[in-house]
N, C-alpha and C positions, 0 to 999 in steps of 0.2 A: 109606807107612805113617807116614811120621813127622808129618804133618799129623793124623792119626789118634789117635797117641800125645799130641800136643800137647795136641789138642783133649780127650782123655778127660783128661789129667792137669789141666786147667783144670774141666771140670765135675767132677772128685774132690775138688778145692780146694774149689770154691765148696760142693757137698755138702756137704763136712766143717766148711766155714763156719757155713752155715745149721743143721747138728745143732748143734753147740757153740753157736750163738744160741738153741736152742729149748731146750737142755739149761740156758744160764744163767738163763730165767725161772724154773725152781724155786726157784733163790735169792730170789725176792720173796716166797715163802712164808714163808721164816726170817727174811729181812733185806728190809727196805723199801727196797733198792736199784732205782732205775727201770734197767729195761732198756737204753733210748737210751744211759745213763751209761756202761755196759759195753762197746756197739757203736760209739759215737764215741771213746772213749778209747781200747779196743783197735784199732782201725782207726787211729789217729792214731799208736800206738805201733808198731803193724807197719809203717806208712808209713817210720819210721825205722829200721828193723830192716833193710828189705827195699827199699832206694829203687826198685826197680824197677816196684813198685806205684804211685807217685805218678809216675813218669817215662810209663808208660802209662794215666794217667787225666787228661785235660786237664780244667780248669775248665768248660769248655762243654760237655764228658760230663755233668760232674758236675753244672754247672746244668739239663741236660736231664732228669737222671734225676729230679732234685728236682721239677720241674714236674711230671713223670708221676706220683710216688708224692705229691704234695701233691694233685693232682686225686683220687686215689683216697681219701685220707685225709678229705679235705673233704667229698667225698659222701657217705663212713661216717657222719662225724660229723653232717652234715645228719638223716643219718637216724636216726641214733642221740637225737638230742634232740627232734625232730619237730616239727611245726606247733604241735601242742596245747601241748606245754611251752614250747614259745618264745613264744607269744602270751601265754601265764600270766607270763611275766617279760620280755617283751619292752622294755620302759622301761629297766630296767638292764643288759639285754643289748645295746640298740642305742647308749645313751649311754657304755657303757663301751667297745663296740667303735669307736664313732667319737670321741667326745671324748676317752676314754680313751686311745687310741693317739696324737691329737695331743697331749694334755697329756704324756704320759711321754715321746714322741719331743722334744717342746719341753724338758722339764727335761732329759734327758741330754745334748740338745745342748749347753745352757747349762752342763753340768757338762762336758764334754770339750773344750768351746772355753774356759774359765776355767782348768781346772787343768792339760791337755795342751797346750793353745795350737794346738788345729786350727784351721783357717780356719773361718768360720761355716758353708760349703757342705760341708766333709768333717765337723764338728760334725754339719750336720743331717742326712748320710747315717748318721752313727754311731746318732743318736738315731732315726730311722724303722728301723734294722736292729732294735734293740733292744726296739720299743716290740711287737710282736705275742707272744701266748701261744701254747702247743702244747697241743690236746689231747690228742694222742697219748701225750705223756709224762704226762699227769694219769692217764690208763687203764693206762698200764704200772704205774704207781706202787701204782694202787689192787690192781690183778688183779682178783680174783674178788669185791671189795666195791663199792658204788656209795654217793656221796654222798648222803644222805635230804635230802627238803626243796627250799627254792628255790635254796639256796645251789649245790648242784651243777648246776643247770639253767643259771645264770648262769655258772658258772665254764667249762660247756662251750658253752655259747650264744656268750660273749664269748669265748673261742678261734677258733670258728669264723669269727665277724664280724668279727676284728680282723685275722686274718690277709690277707683280701683287701685291707682297709684299708689295712694297714701296707705291703703291696705295691704298692699304689697311688701311695702317697705313696713310696715309694722311687722308684717311676719317675719321678715330677714332678720329685724331687730331683737325680736323673740327670739329666733335661733341663735343668734349671737348671744343674747343674756343666759339663755338655756344650758348653753354646749362652752364650757368654761375655757376649752382649748383653741378654740376658733378664734378667727380673725374676721375684721370686716370684709373680706372678700365674700364670706358667706351670704352678706347683706346683699352684695352684688349679681352673686349667683343666684340667690331665692327670685331676688326683682326681676333678673333677666327671662328666667324659665316663667316665672308668672305672666309676665306680660306678652311674651311673644307666644306662649302657647294661649292665652287667653285671647289673644287677636286672632289668632288663625280659625279657631273654633268660633269666635263669633261671627268671622267674616263667611265660614264655610255654612255655620247654621242659618245666618241671614239671607245667605243666598237661598237655601232649602225651605225657609220658610216663606219666602217671596213665591217659589212655586206653589209651595202647599196652599197660599191664601186664594189661589186660584180655583183651586177644588172645591164642586158644591157639598154641602152638606144636606141633611133632611130638615135641620131648623135652623131659626136666625140666632137662637139662643147660641147656638154651638161654635158660633164663628167667633166669637171671642174669647171663649173657652181654648179653642184650640190655640190661639197665639200664647195667652196663658202658660198652658201646657209644653208649647214650645219653649219659651222663656226660660221654665223652670229646666226643661230637659238640658237646653245649651247650658247653663250653669252648672247642673248636674255632672255632664260630660266633662267641661272645662276643668270643672274641681277634682274629679276623680285622675283626670290628666296631668294633675299638679299645676295648671294654670290658673289665671285668673276668672272666676266665674263671673265677677262684677263686671269686667272689662268684657268678657263675650256678650252679656246679656244688653249692655250698654251699646255696643257695636250692632249686635243684631237690629235694636231697635233703631237706628240710626238708618240702616239698609233696609225696613222695611216701611219707614215712612214716609216715602214718596210713592208706594206701590199703590197702583190703581186697584182695589179688589172688591169683590161683593160685600155688602154691607161694613164699608170700611169706617164711615163716620160710628157706626155704633160700636166697633170695634175700638175707636179711638176714644170714645166716651167710656167705656166700659173701663178701660186701662187708666182712663183719669182719675174716676172715682175709686177705684180700686187702689190708686196711689195716697189719693188723700187719705182714704181710710188706713192702709198701712202707716202712712204719718202719725196718725193720731195714736195708733197700738203702740208703735216702737217709742215715741217720746212718752205715753204715760208708762210703759214697762220699764225705761229705764230711770223716770222720776222716781217710780217705787223703790228703787235699789239705792236711792240716795237717803242718808241720814242728815238731816240739816243740823243737827245739834253738833254734831262732828265737826262739821266746817265751821263753828263757831269758836268749839272747845279748842281745836287745833289751829285757828286763825289761818286756817285754808283758803277763807274767801277774802283774806288780804293778798295773800300769795295769788291767787286766781285773778284779782282783780288788776295787780301789777302787771302780770303775764297778758291780761287781755289787752290792757292799755299798749303794754310794747309789742303786741302782735299787731293789733288797729292802725299804730301810728309811727311804728316803727319798721318792723319786719315786713309787711306785706307792701308799702310803699317801695320799699328800698329792693324788693325783690319783683315786684310787678311791673314798676315803672319802666326799667330798662327793657323787659321782654315785650312791652307794649311798645315800646318806641317804633319798631319797623311795621307795626300796625296802621301808621299815619291816621289815628282817629284825632278828633278834636278833643282841645286841651280838656275841656269838659267832659268827656266821654270817659278820656284815659284817667280822669280823678275819679270818676264814679266807678269805674270798673275795681280801682285800687281801692275803694271805699266799701264796696259790694260784695267782697269776700266774707259772707255769713257762716257761721258755722252751726253744726246742726247736730243731727243725731250719730254720724258716723264718729264722731272724735270719742263720743262717750261710748260708744260699742267698740272701738278700736280698743278703749283702757279695759274694757271687760276681757277682752283677749291677755291681755296683762295680767288681772285679777286670776285667770282661769291658769296661766302658765306659772302663776307663785313668782313672780320676778321681786326683786327689792323697792320697798316703797310703795306697791301697787296699790295699797289704799288710799295712801297721799295723793299719788297720781290721781287716781279717781274721782277725788274731791274736787282739786284744783281745775280738770278738766271739765267739769261740770260747773264750774262757778264761770270759767271762760265760754262756755258756751250758753250760758245763761245769759252773761254781759254782751255776747254778739245778738243773740236772738232780741233781747228786750232793747239795748241802745243802739246799737247800727241797724237793726231791723225796724225799729219804732221810726229812727231819723231817715229812711233811706227814700221815702216819697220828696220830704222836706229839701234832702240833698239833691236830688234829681230836680228839682225844680231851681234851685239855685245855680245849678251848674248847666242848665239849658238843655237837659238832656229827655224830650220830650215822652210823656207817658200816654199810650193810647190806649183808649176805653173799649172794652170787649164786648160787642152784644151777644147775649146768649145763643150759643152754637157758632158761633165763629171762630175761627182758628182751628177747623175743622179741616178733614182731610180735602183737597180743591176736588175730589171726584164725587163730592156730595152731590151733585148735580147730573153727574153723568149716569145715564141709564145702566151701563154695564155695572156699574157698582149698586144697584138696587135689584140684581136678578138673585 
């Protein structure tokens, strides 16, 4: 009986936590406070008040939760952007996603090395962690609004593209850190293999899934499960083949987004809801691993805020500004994209890989990245709607049900 009671208590606590999380989203209707900021900071505070939470949650478990959550989020992100929108802004998305990630990582590594006396390898790991942006945070900030024009597509596409790039870069940096006799060539090699294999498997998997989505199933509820299973399989195949599973699922999501298929709107609604749930779970899991008292004791919050300011006002504009020039955006749209590079769960998740690899200064890096992410989601995220208005970037209010597949009224989609 005690086992039933203990498990029932755990279910009750989890259900109460999710209920509070869902209710907290109502705050964004009055205050542009990102939901991820609430989840991340509340979980960090809860782990300090109730140390048993952190004791029963290992970094390995959090890393695996983050990977699963990111698979769901990136696949949904690819479906949200779609191949047609991506293709129209492919040049700025790809350059920001690849060159922008490397440029941001390089500038932040230089800042960390000179300001805080990190070794070049540790500074490179920190730079790689801070380079990716987060589409889930952007969607939470905007709520039922969508950025009109190409600026929104570029931000969303960049977020989906630079997550796999940042992860591949981090894996290469960790290989460099854990193999003393290796050179920077190992980073280039690992990155090239991860990206090329992930891209090929993503394309092949997306094409196969497009065909599979036309096959009829005995129940309506099985259609979303089929795409979810396919996304997991695509990630697994790419990972086993030493490619970027994250790039593979994002590319597959792009390719199936514009496909007319039975119950397409239900499939999209399912993945959107699942991505929102994954976002909550990942941010809560990551927040539990943070000891807030350590941030104050070692002055990590000061280091993190300084790096956040450098990242926001120096590194991002210096890197994104020139790369956006060929896109011929209005000056307000260009400035908005430079300001909108929000950080989220991926930088913290990447730093868990550094902890698991036992690299030098890993705990210090973890604390600094947490502060940078908290600054980004609270300060940048909260100001995003205001900045959009000041820069003349229109935000469109979406009615419930809008933004779904264009085939929603197509008779073929209801069969």
